[in-house]
Structure formats: structure tokens, C-alpha cells
Backbone as XML, in Angstrom:
<?xml version="1.0"?>
<chain id="A" units="angstrom">
  <residue number="1" name="MET">
    <atom name="N" x="-14.683" y="22.837" z="-14.058"/>
    <atom name="CA" x="-13.751" y="22.277" z="-12.983"/>
    <atom name="C" x="-12.402" y="22.201" z="-14.233"/>
  </residue>
  <residue number="2" name="ASN">
    <atom name="N" x="-11.288" y="22.530" z="-13.390"/>
    <atom name="CA" x="-10.156" y="22.407" z="-14.347"/>
    <atom name="C" x="-9.369" y="21.290" z="-13.674"/>
  </residue>
  <residue number="3" name="LYS">
    <atom name="N" x="-8.131" y="20.942" z="-14.311"/>
    <atom name="CA" x="-7.604" y="19.689" z="-13.821"/>
    <atom name="C" x="-7.089" y="19.901" z="-12.364"/>
  </residue>
  <residue number="4" name="GLU">
    <atom name="N" x="-6.743" y="20.825" z="-11.887"/>
    <atom name="CA" x="-6.124" y="20.977" z="-10.752"/>
    <atom name="C" x="-7.111" y="20.923" z="-9.600"/>
  </residue>
  <residue number="5" name="ALA">
    <atom name="N" x="-8.284" y="21.218" z="-9.849"/>
    <atom name="CA" x="-9.262" y="21.168" z="-9.070"/>
    <atom name="C" x="-9.702" y="19.868" z="-8.956"/>
  </residue>
  <residue number="6" name="PHE">
    <atom name="N" x="-9.800" y="19.276" z="-10.116"/>
    <atom name="CA" x="-10.172" y="17.806" z="-10.215"/>
    <atom name="C" x="-9.170" y="16.827" z="-9.532"/>
  </residue>
  <residue number="7" name="LEU">
    <atom name="N" x="-8.017" y="17.115" z="-9.657"/>
    <atom name="CA" x="-6.982" y="16.288" z="-8.988"/>
    <atom name="C" x="-6.779" y="16.544" z="-7.484"/>
  </residue>
  <residue number="8" name="SER">
    <atom name="N" x="-7.637" y="17.484" z="-6.802"/>
    <atom name="CA" x="-7.260" y="17.862" z="-5.290"/>
    <atom name="C" x="-8.362" y="16.670" z="-4.819"/>
  </residue>
  <residue number="9" name="PHE">
    <atom name="N" x="-9.158" y="16.167" z="-5.618"/>
    <atom name="CA" x="-10.114" y="15.123" z="-4.795"/>
    <atom name="C" x="-9.393" y="13.461" z="-5.265"/>
  </residue>
  <residue number="10" name="GLY">
    <atom name="N" x="-8.058" y="13.569" z="-5.295"/>
    <atom name="CA" x="-7.399" y="12.210" z="-5.547"/>
    <atom name="C" x="-7.089" y="11.678" z="-4.172"/>
  </residue>
  <residue number="11" name="ILE">
    <atom name="N" x="-6.146" y="10.825" z="-4.125"/>
    <atom name="CA" x="-5.622" y="10.144" z="-3.148"/>
    <atom name="C" x="-5.260" y="10.760" z="-2.240"/>
  </residue>
  <residue number="12" name="LYS">
    <atom name="N" x="-5.890" y="10.508" z="-1.020"/>
    <atom name="CA" x="-5.304" y="10.857" z="0.418"/>
    <atom name="C" x="-4.729" y="10.092" z="1.288"/>
  </residue>
  <residue number="13" name="HIS">
    <atom name="N" x="-3.662" y="10.301" z="2.036"/>
    <atom name="CA" x="-3.310" y="9.426" z="3.121"/>
    <atom name="C" x="-3.807" y="9.589" z="4.504"/>
  </residue>
  <residue number="14" name="GLN">
    <atom name="N" x="-3.950" y="8.295" z="5.180"/>
    <atom name="CA" x="-4.479" y="8.288" z="6.602"/>
    <atom name="C" x="-3.408" y="7.476" z="7.287"/>
  </residue>
  <residue number="15" name="LYS">
    <atom name="N" x="-3.686" y="7.628" z="8.695"/>
    <atom name="CA" x="-2.863" y="7.254" z="9.826"/>
    <atom name="C" x="-3.740" y="5.950" z="10.177"/>
  </residue>
  <residue number="16" name="VAL">
    <atom name="N" x="-3.129" y="4.818" z="10.294"/>
    <atom name="CA" x="-3.661" y="3.543" z="10.881"/>
    <atom name="C" x="-2.540" y="2.712" z="11.920"/>
  </residue>
  <residue number="17" name="THR">
    <atom name="N" x="-3.501" y="2.078" z="12.627"/>
    <atom name="CA" x="-2.650" y="1.326" z="13.742"/>
    <atom name="C" x="-2.343" y="-0.202" z="13.097"/>
  </residue>
  <residue number="18" name="ILE">
    <atom name="N" x="-0.824" y="-0.323" z="12.931"/>
    <atom name="CA" x="-0.586" y="-1.871" z="12.808"/>
    <atom name="C" x="-0.088" y="-2.472" z="14.176"/>
  </residue>
  <residue number="19" name="GLU">
    <atom name="N" x="-0.879" y="-3.654" z="14.606"/>
    <atom name="CA" x="-0.758" y="-4.114" z="15.891"/>
    <atom name="C" x="0.472" y="-5.092" z="16.023"/>
  </residue>
  <residue number="20" name="SER">
    <atom name="N" x="0.589" y="-5.355" z="15.057"/>
    <atom name="CA" x="2.068" y="-6.508" z="15.196"/>
    <atom name="C" x="3.059" y="-5.610" z="15.247"/>
  </residue>
  <residue number="21" name="ILE">
    <atom name="N" x="3.217" y="-4.494" z="15.044"/>
    <atom name="CA" x="4.468" y="-3.556" z="15.496"/>
    <atom name="C" x="4.175" y="-2.404" z="16.407"/>
  </residue>
  <residue number="22" name="GLY">
    <atom name="N" x="2.827" y="-2.455" z="17.077"/>
    <atom name="CA" x="2.078" y="-1.845" z="18.049"/>
    <atom name="C" x="2.431" y="-0.179" z="17.876"/>
  </residue>
  <residue number="23" name="SER">
    <atom name="N" x="2.573" y="0.246" z="16.637"/>
    <atom name="CA" x="2.488" y="1.547" z="16.061"/>
    <atom name="C" x="1.941" y="1.754" z="15.046"/>
  </residue>
  <residue number="24" name="GLU">
    <atom name="N" x="1.593" y="3.152" z="15.114"/>
    <atom name="CA" x="0.671" y="3.875" z="13.934"/>
    <atom name="C" x="1.910" y="4.045" z="12.482"/>
  </residue>
  <residue number="25" name="VAL">
    <atom name="N" x="1.164" y="4.103" z="11.504"/>
    <atom name="CA" x="1.638" y="4.470" z="10.359"/>
    <atom name="C" x="0.942" y="4.933" z="9.377"/>
  </residue>
  <residue number="26" name="PHE">
    <atom name="N" x="1.461" y="6.049" z="8.261"/>
    <atom name="CA" x="0.901" y="6.534" z="7.505"/>
    <atom name="C" x="0.559" y="5.587" z="6.314"/>
  </residue>
  <residue number="27" name="VAL">
    <atom name="N" x="-0.640" y="5.455" z="5.774"/>
    <atom name="CA" x="-0.739" y="4.507" z="4.183"/>
    <atom name="C" x="-1.811" y="5.542" z="3.462"/>
  </residue>
  <residue number="28" name="ARG">
    <atom name="N" x="-1.715" y="4.833" z="2.431"/>
    <atom name="CA" x="-2.728" y="5.595" z="1.168"/>
    <atom name="C" x="-3.289" y="4.693" z="0.279"/>
  </residue>
  <residue number="29" name="PRO">
    <atom name="N" x="-4.616" y="4.726" z="-0.044"/>
    <atom name="CA" x="-5.343" y="3.748" z="-0.935"/>
    <atom name="C" x="-4.349" y="3.566" z="-2.262"/>
  </residue>
  <residue number="30" name="MET">
    <atom name="N" x="-4.558" y="2.434" z="-2.804"/>
    <atom name="CA" x="-3.996" y="1.949" z="-3.793"/>
    <atom name="C" x="-4.601" y="3.008" z="-5.138"/>
  </residue>
  <residue number="31" name="SER">
    <atom name="N" x="-3.129" y="3.213" z="-5.978"/>
    <atom name="CA" x="-3.610" y="4.106" z="-7.265"/>
    <atom name="C" x="-4.007" y="2.974" z="-8.186"/>
  </residue>
  <residue number="32" name="TYR">
    <atom name="N" x="-4.072" y="3.583" z="-9.522"/>
    <atom name="CA" x="-4.492" y="2.642" z="-10.456"/>
    <atom name="C" x="-3.099" y="1.715" z="-10.973"/>
  </residue>
  <residue number="33" name="ALA">
    <atom name="N" x="-2.086" y="2.734" z="-10.966"/>
    <atom name="CA" x="-0.675" y="2.124" z="-11.186"/>
    <atom name="C" x="-0.465" y="1.191" z="-10.264"/>
  </residue>
  <residue number="34" name="ALA">
    <atom name="N" x="-0.552" y="1.354" z="-8.936"/>
    <atom name="CA" x="-0.225" y="0.212" z="-7.889"/>
    <atom name="C" x="-1.283" y="-0.961" z="-7.953"/>
  </residue>
  <residue number="35" name="THR">
    <atom name="N" x="-2.395" y="-0.860" z="-8.418"/>
    <atom name="CA" x="-3.039" y="-1.954" z="-8.550"/>
    <atom name="C" x="-2.900" y="-2.947" z="-9.885"/>
  </residue>
  <residue number="36" name="ALA">
    <atom name="N" x="-2.334" y="-1.753" z="-10.724"/>
    <atom name="CA" x="-1.697" y="-2.623" z="-12.111"/>
    <atom name="C" x="-0.665" y="-3.214" z="-11.653"/>
  </residue>
  <residue number="37" name="ALA">
    <atom name="N" x="0.280" y="-2.884" z="-10.927"/>
    <atom name="CA" x="1.351" y="-3.675" z="-10.435"/>
    <atom name="C" x="1.258" y="-4.868" z="-9.844"/>
  </residue>
  <residue number="38" name="MET">
    <atom name="N" x="0.184" y="-4.540" z="-8.870"/>
    <atom name="CA" x="-0.449" y="-6.116" z="-8.172"/>
    <atom name="C" x="-0.782" y="-7.289" z="-8.947"/>
  </residue>
  <residue number="39" name="SER">
    <atom name="N" x="-1.160" y="-6.596" z="-9.870"/>
    <atom name="CA" x="-2.209" y="-7.804" z="-10.824"/>
    <atom name="C" x="-0.841" y="-8.374" z="-11.647"/>
  </residue>
  <residue number="40" name="LEU">
    <atom name="N" x="0.091" y="-7.931" z="-11.744"/>
    <atom name="CA" x="1.357" y="-8.835" z="-12.310"/>
    <atom name="C" x="2.187" y="-9.659" z="-11.697"/>
  </residue>
  <residue number="41" name="CYS">
    <atom name="N" x="1.730" y="-9.688" z="-10.038"/>
    <atom name="CA" x="2.382" y="-10.443" z="-9.120"/>
    <atom name="C" x="2.078" y="-11.998" z="-9.276"/>
  </residue>
  <residue number="42" name="ALA">
    <atom name="N" x="3.175" y="-12.795" z="-9.257"/>
    <atom name="CA" x="2.511" y="-14.170" z="-9.615"/>
    <atom name="C" x="2.302" y="-14.967" z="-8.267"/>
  </residue>
  <residue number="43" name="THR">
    <atom name="N" x="2.470" y="-14.292" z="-6.819"/>
    <atom name="CA" x="2.178" y="-14.831" z="-5.617"/>
    <atom name="C" x="1.512" y="-14.190" z="-5.102"/>
  </residue>
  <residue number="44" name="VAL">
    <atom name="N" x="0.623" y="-14.611" z="-3.889"/>
    <atom name="CA" x="-0.060" y="-13.836" z="-2.760"/>
    <atom name="C" x="0.930" y="-13.055" z="-1.989"/>
  </residue>
  <residue number="45" name="GLN">
    <atom name="N" x="1.991" y="-13.330" z="-1.873"/>
    <atom name="CA" x="2.894" y="-12.495" z="-0.986"/>
    <atom name="C" x="3.439" y="-11.450" z="-1.494"/>
  </residue>
  <residue number="46" name="ASP">
    <atom name="N" x="3.944" y="-12.046" z="-3.020"/>
    <atom name="CA" x="4.269" y="-10.400" z="-3.873"/>
    <atom name="C" x="3.317" y="-9.557" z="-3.752"/>
  </residue>
  <residue number="47" name="ARG">
    <atom name="N" x="1.722" y="-9.960" z="-3.777"/>
    <atom name="CA" x="0.813" y="-8.801" z="-3.860"/>
    <atom name="C" x="0.745" y="-8.404" z="-2.638"/>
  </residue>
  <residue number="48" name="PHE">
    <atom name="N" x="1.051" y="-9.065" z="-1.432"/>
    <atom name="CA" x="1.052" y="-8.231" z="-0.365"/>
    <atom name="C" x="2.175" y="-7.362" z="0.021"/>
  </residue>
  <residue number="49" name="LEU">
    <atom name="N" x="3.498" y="-7.766" z="-0.568"/>
    <atom name="CA" x="4.638" y="-6.763" z="-0.651"/>
    <atom name="C" x="3.967" y="-5.356" z="-1.776"/>
  </residue>
  <residue number="50" name="VAL">
    <atom name="N" x="3.693" y="-5.721" z="-2.636"/>
    <atom name="CA" x="3.595" y="-4.699" z="-3.855"/>
    <atom name="C" x="2.456" y="-3.525" z="-2.934"/>
  </residue>
  <residue number="51" name="ALA">
    <atom name="N" x="1.466" y="-3.948" z="-2.308"/>
    <atom name="CA" x="0.269" y="-3.195" z="-2.029"/>
    <atom name="C" x="1.021" y="-2.357" z="-0.811"/>
  </residue>
  <residue number="52" name="ALA">
    <atom name="N" x="2.030" y="-2.914" z="0.404"/>
    <atom name="CA" x="2.479" y="-2.206" z="1.389"/>
    <atom name="C" x="3.755" y="-1.520" z="0.416"/>
  </residue>
  <residue number="53" name="VAL">
    <atom name="N" x="4.234" y="-1.780" z="-0.359"/>
    <atom name="CA" x="5.184" y="-0.744" z="-0.873"/>
    <atom name="C" x="4.625" y="0.591" z="-1.608"/>
  </residue>
  <residue number="54" name="PHE">
    <atom name="N" x="3.651" y="0.388" z="-2.039"/>
    <atom name="CA" x="2.940" y="1.380" z="-2.846"/>
    <atom name="C" x="2.126" y="2.279" z="-1.680"/>
  </residue>
  <residue number="55" name="GLY">
    <atom name="N" x="1.696" y="1.298" z="-0.556"/>
    <atom name="CA" x="0.757" y="2.085" z="0.340"/>
    <atom name="C" x="1.392" y="2.985" z="1.499"/>
  </residue>
  <residue number="56" name="LEU">
    <atom name="N" x="2.610" y="2.291" z="1.701"/>
    <atom name="CA" x="3.295" y="3.174" z="2.946"/>
    <atom name="C" x="4.152" y="4.546" z="2.658"/>
  </residue>
  <residue number="57" name="VAL">
    <atom name="N" x="3.386" y="5.484" z="3.116"/>
    <atom name="CA" x="3.805" y="6.955" z="3.120"/>
    <atom name="C" x="4.187" y="7.566" z="4.259"/>
  </residue>
  <residue number="58" name="ASP">
    <atom name="N" x="5.077" y="8.628" z="4.383"/>
    <atom name="CA" x="5.377" y="9.446" z="5.434"/>
    <atom name="C" x="4.101" y="10.503" z="5.680"/>
  </residue>
  <residue number="59" name="GLU">
    <atom name="N" x="4.461" y="11.410" z="6.836"/>
    <atom name="CA" x="3.356" y="12.023" z="7.136"/>
    <atom name="C" x="2.786" y="13.224" z="5.957"/>
  </residue>
  <residue number="60" name="ASP">
    <atom name="N" x="3.788" y="13.234" z="5.032"/>
    <atom name="CA" x="3.148" y="14.289" z="4.090"/>
    <atom name="C" x="2.743" y="13.678" z="2.806"/>
  </residue>
  <residue number="61" name="GLY">
    <atom name="N" x="2.394" y="12.350" z="2.834"/>
    <atom name="CA" x="1.953" y="11.473" z="1.844"/>
    <atom name="C" x="3.029" y="10.965" z="0.760"/>
  </residue>
  <residue number="62" name="LYS">
    <atom name="N" x="4.030" y="11.270" z="1.241"/>
    <atom name="CA" x="5.445" y="10.635" z="-0.210"/>
    <atom name="C" x="5.512" y="9.186" z="0.576"/>
  </residue>
  <residue number="63" name="GLN">
    <atom name="N" x="5.280" y="8.501" z="-0.640"/>
    <atom name="CA" x="5.934" y="7.201" z="-0.568"/>
    <atom name="C" x="7.270" y="6.626" z="0.013"/>
  </residue>
  <residue number="64" name="LEU">
    <atom name="N" x="7.149" y="5.653" z="0.860"/>
    <atom name="CA" x="8.532" y="5.352" z="1.621"/>
    <atom name="C" x="9.460" y="4.385" z="0.822"/>
  </residue>
  <residue number="65" name="PHE">
    <atom name="N" x="8.940" y="3.363" z="0.149"/>
    <atom name="CA" x="9.556" y="2.686" z="-0.493"/>
    <atom name="C" x="9.247" y="2.620" z="-2.236"/>
  </residue>
  <residue number="66" name="THR">
    <atom name="N" x="9.836" y="2.158" z="-2.942"/>
    <atom name="CA" x="9.825" y="1.911" z="-4.443"/>
    <atom name="C" x="9.653" y="0.513" z="-5.004"/>
  </residue>
  <residue number="67" name="LEU">
    <atom name="N" x="9.089" y="0.168" z="-5.883"/>
    <atom name="CA" x="9.257" y="-1.198" z="-6.398"/>
    <atom name="C" x="10.883" y="-1.681" z="-6.546"/>
  </residue>
  <residue number="68" name="GLU">
    <atom name="N" x="11.633" y="-0.620" z="-6.944"/>
    <atom name="CA" x="13.261" y="-0.988" z="-7.099"/>
    <atom name="C" x="13.411" y="-1.532" z="-5.843"/>
  </residue>
  <residue number="69" name="GLY">
    <atom name="N" x="13.125" y="-0.644" z="-4.707"/>
    <atom name="CA" x="13.608" y="-0.688" z="-3.298"/>
    <atom name="C" x="12.998" y="-1.639" z="-2.453"/>
  </residue>
  <residue number="70" name="LYS">
    <atom name="N" x="12.174" y="-2.526" z="-3.057"/>
    <atom name="CA" x="11.040" y="-3.490" z="-2.251"/>
    <atom name="C" x="11.814" y="-4.478" z="-1.583"/>
  </residue>
  <residue number="71" name="ASP">
    <atom name="N" x="13.131" y="-4.974" z="-2.006"/>
    <atom name="CA" x="13.729" y="-5.832" z="-1.458"/>
    <atom name="C" x="14.025" y="-5.370" z="0.000"/>
  </residue>
  <residue number="72" name="GLU">
    <atom name="N" x="14.215" y="-4.167" z="0.369"/>
    <atom name="CA" x="14.769" y="-3.584" z="1.655"/>
    <atom name="C" x="13.783" y="-3.766" z="2.711"/>
  </residue>
  <residue number="73" name="LEU">
    <atom name="N" x="12.420" y="-3.443" z="2.151"/>
    <atom name="CA" x="11.094" y="-3.811" z="3.031"/>
    <atom name="C" x="10.726" y="-5.391" z="3.313"/>
  </residue>
  <residue number="74" name="SER">
    <atom name="N" x="11.080" y="-5.950" z="2.104"/>
    <atom name="CA" x="10.841" y="-7.541" z="2.258"/>
    <atom name="C" x="11.765" y="-8.341" z="2.954"/>
  </residue>
  <residue number="75" name="THR">
    <atom name="N" x="12.971" y="-7.674" z="3.400"/>
    <atom name="CA" x="14.200" y="-8.338" z="3.967"/>
    <atom name="C" x="14.268" y="-7.898" z="5.567"/>
  </residue>
  <residue number="76" name="ALA">
    <atom name="N" x="13.787" y="-6.794" z="5.695"/>
    <atom name="CA" x="13.769" y="-6.087" z="7.095"/>
    <atom name="C" x="12.434" y="-6.533" z="8.192"/>
  </residue>
  <residue number="77" name="MET">
    <atom name="N" x="11.468" y="-6.726" z="7.299"/>
    <atom name="CA" x="9.996" y="-7.030" z="8.208"/>
    <atom name="C" x="9.493" y="-8.557" z="7.945"/>
  </residue>
  <residue number="78" name="PRO">
    <atom name="N" x="8.714" y="-8.755" z="9.117"/>
    <atom name="CA" x="8.599" y="-10.246" z="8.876"/>
    <atom name="C" x="6.964" y="-10.001" z="7.958"/>
  </residue>
  <residue number="79" name="MET">
    <atom name="N" x="6.802" y="-11.146" z="7.662"/>
    <atom name="CA" x="5.572" y="-11.365" z="6.534"/>
    <atom name="C" x="4.279" y="-10.827" z="6.983"/>
  </residue>
  <residue number="80" name="ALA">
    <atom name="N" x="4.072" y="-11.315" z="8.198"/>
    <atom name="CA" x="3.096" y="-11.074" z="9.136"/>
    <atom name="C" x="2.747" y="-9.329" z="9.105"/>
  </residue>
  <residue number="81" name="VAL">
    <atom name="N" x="3.781" y="-8.644" z="9.233"/>
    <atom name="CA" x="3.808" y="-7.236" z="9.357"/>
    <atom name="C" x="3.464" y="-6.488" z="7.860"/>
  </residue>
  <residue number="82" name="ILE">
    <atom name="N" x="4.079" y="-6.970" z="6.980"/>
    <atom name="CA" x="4.015" y="-6.381" z="5.540"/>
    <atom name="C" x="2.400" y="-7.327" z="5.023"/>
  </residue>
  <residue number="83" name="GLN">
    <atom name="N" x="1.701" y="-8.541" z="5.556"/>
    <atom name="CA" x="0.688" y="-8.648" z="4.827"/>
    <atom name="C" x="-0.460" y="-7.734" z="6.006"/>
  </residue>
  <residue number="84" name="GLU">
    <atom name="N" x="-0.165" y="-7.123" z="7.321"/>
    <atom name="CA" x="-1.294" y="-6.481" z="8.206"/>
    <atom name="C" x="-1.101" y="-5.075" z="7.591"/>
  </residue>
  <residue number="85" name="ILE">
    <atom name="N" x="-0.164" y="-4.599" z="6.979"/>
    <atom name="CA" x="-0.105" y="-3.347" z="6.536"/>
    <atom name="C" x="-0.669" y="-3.544" z="4.926"/>
  </residue>
  <residue number="86" name="ALA">
    <atom name="N" x="-0.309" y="-4.420" z="4.285"/>
    <atom name="CA" x="-1.174" y="-4.594" z="3.086"/>
    <atom name="C" x="-2.573" y="-4.806" z="3.302"/>
  </residue>
  <residue number="87" name="VAL">
    <atom name="N" x="-3.260" y="-5.159" z="4.080"/>
    <atom name="CA" x="-4.388" y="-5.550" z="4.464"/>
    <atom name="C" x="-5.068" y="-4.178" z="4.606"/>
  </residue>
  <residue number="88" name="LYS">
    <atom name="N" x="-4.428" y="-3.503" z="5.570"/>
    <atom name="CA" x="-5.039" y="-2.084" z="5.854"/>
    <atom name="C" x="-5.073" y="-1.046" z="4.694"/>
  </residue>
  <residue number="89" name="VAL">
    <atom name="N" x="-4.162" y="-1.046" z="3.726"/>
    <atom name="CA" x="-4.142" y="-0.478" z="2.520"/>
    <atom name="C" x="-5.050" y="-0.966" z="1.226"/>
  </residue>
  <residue number="90" name="ILE">
    <atom name="N" x="-5.453" y="-2.294" z="1.362"/>
    <atom name="CA" x="-6.404" y="-2.799" z="0.511"/>
    <atom name="C" x="-7.550" y="-2.294" z="1.098"/>
  </residue>
  <residue number="91" name="GLU">
    <atom name="N" x="-7.716" y="-2.302" z="2.643"/>
    <atom name="CA" x="-9.140" y="-2.027" z="3.262"/>
    <atom name="C" x="-9.395" y="-0.533" z="2.911"/>
  </residue>
  <residue number="92" name="ILE">
    <atom name="N" x="-8.744" y="0.526" z="2.886"/>
    <atom name="CA" x="-9.170" y="1.869" z="2.420"/>
    <atom name="C" x="-8.935" y="2.244" z="0.968"/>
  </residue>
  <residue number="93" name="SER">
    <atom name="N" x="-8.543" y="1.279" z="0.160"/>
    <atom name="CA" x="-8.764" y="1.355" z="-1.174"/>
    <atom name="C" x="-9.874" y="0.960" z="-1.886"/>
  </residue>
  <residue number="94" name="SER">
    <atom name="N" x="-10.808" y="0.395" z="-1.058"/>
    <atom name="CA" x="-12.099" y="-0.243" z="-1.581"/>
    <atom name="C" x="-11.900" y="-1.081" z="-2.754"/>
  </residue>
  <residue number="95" name="ILE">
    <atom name="N" x="-11.078" y="-2.224" z="-2.571"/>
    <atom name="CA" x="-10.638" y="-3.294" z="-3.342"/>
    <atom name="C" x="-11.100" y="-4.336" z="-2.509"/>
  </residue>
  <residue number="96" name="GLY">
    <atom name="N" x="-11.632" y="-5.353" z="-2.919"/>
    <atom name="CA" x="-11.477" y="-6.615" z="-2.110"/>
    <atom name="C" x="-10.367" y="-7.503" z="-1.927"/>
  </residue>
  <residue number="97" name="SER">
    <atom name="N" x="-10.132" y="-8.110" z="-0.659"/>
    <atom name="CA" x="-8.945" y="-8.831" z="-0.586"/>
    <atom name="C" x="-8.942" y="-10.156" z="-1.530"/>
  </residue>
  <residue number="98" name="ASP">
    <atom name="N" x="-10.188" y="-10.243" z="-2.229"/>
    <atom name="CA" x="-10.104" y="-11.198" z="-3.166"/>
    <atom name="C" x="-8.915" y="-10.827" z="-4.621"/>
  </residue>
  <residue number="99" name="SER">
    <atom name="N" x="-8.473" y="-9.447" z="-4.590"/>
    <atom name="CA" x="-7.843" y="-9.128" z="-5.393"/>
    <atom name="C" x="-6.449" y="-9.507" z="-5.372"/>
  </residue>
  <residue number="100" name="LEU">
    <atom name="N" x="-5.992" y="-10.070" z="-3.874"/>
    <atom name="CA" x="-4.904" y="-10.726" z="-3.916"/>
    <atom name="C" x="-4.818" y="-12.104" z="-4.437"/>
  </residue>
  <residue number="101" name="VAL">
    <atom name="N" x="-6.004" y="-12.726" z="-4.982"/>
    <atom name="CA" x="-5.709" y="-14.151" z="-5.058"/>
    <atom name="C" x="-6.298" y="-14.248" z="-6.657"/>
  </residue>
  <residue number="102" name="LYS">
    <atom name="N" x="-5.399" y="-15.001" z="-7.571"/>
    <atom name="CA" x="-5.889" y="-14.996" z="-8.624"/>
    <atom name="C" x="-6.939" y="-16.187" z="-8.677"/>
  </residue>
</chain>
């Protein structure tokens, strides 16, 4: 198997329902880089935000937000929405929600 074939098995995005906004969004599982960034967060709230930033994607799988632009998401959406998105991302990532708590 070559590199391209191997990488074709990588992260795939999917549509999930976010009840708190009454809409479907596309999310992708956490990558190693996203998980590493989340591990550096000092608070549970920051971990939720990082999971949402890395997890929210458009229908083509392109990330909607960056860590540099996370303030846009954090000020535009209620914490409950960010938390619900983060929980969906964590669920499809096969990492336990206990990863959010140090």
C-alpha cells in the first residue's frame, strides 16, 4: 500500500444534528493535532471550544474555524451550543469525554 492509499482511510466528516440550534452540521473526528491542542487547554470550557473549532467543517470537510479565529465562534455562540458540538465531535472521535477533564 502506498502513502496515498493509506491516507485515504483517514478522517472522514459526517452530518450530525445539533438539537440546541435545531439544525444539522458537518463535523469530523479529532485528529492527533486537535487532540494535542485540546490537551494544552487549562479549562473544560476551552477544551469544548477547541473540539468544536477543530470539528466543525463544511460539506466538503474543510474546517470552518481555526484556533487563531476561535474568538469568533466563542463570542457568537452560547456555551451550550459549543458544548453540544464538542460532545458530538468527541463521540465520533472514539475518545472518552473524560479526556475533557484533567
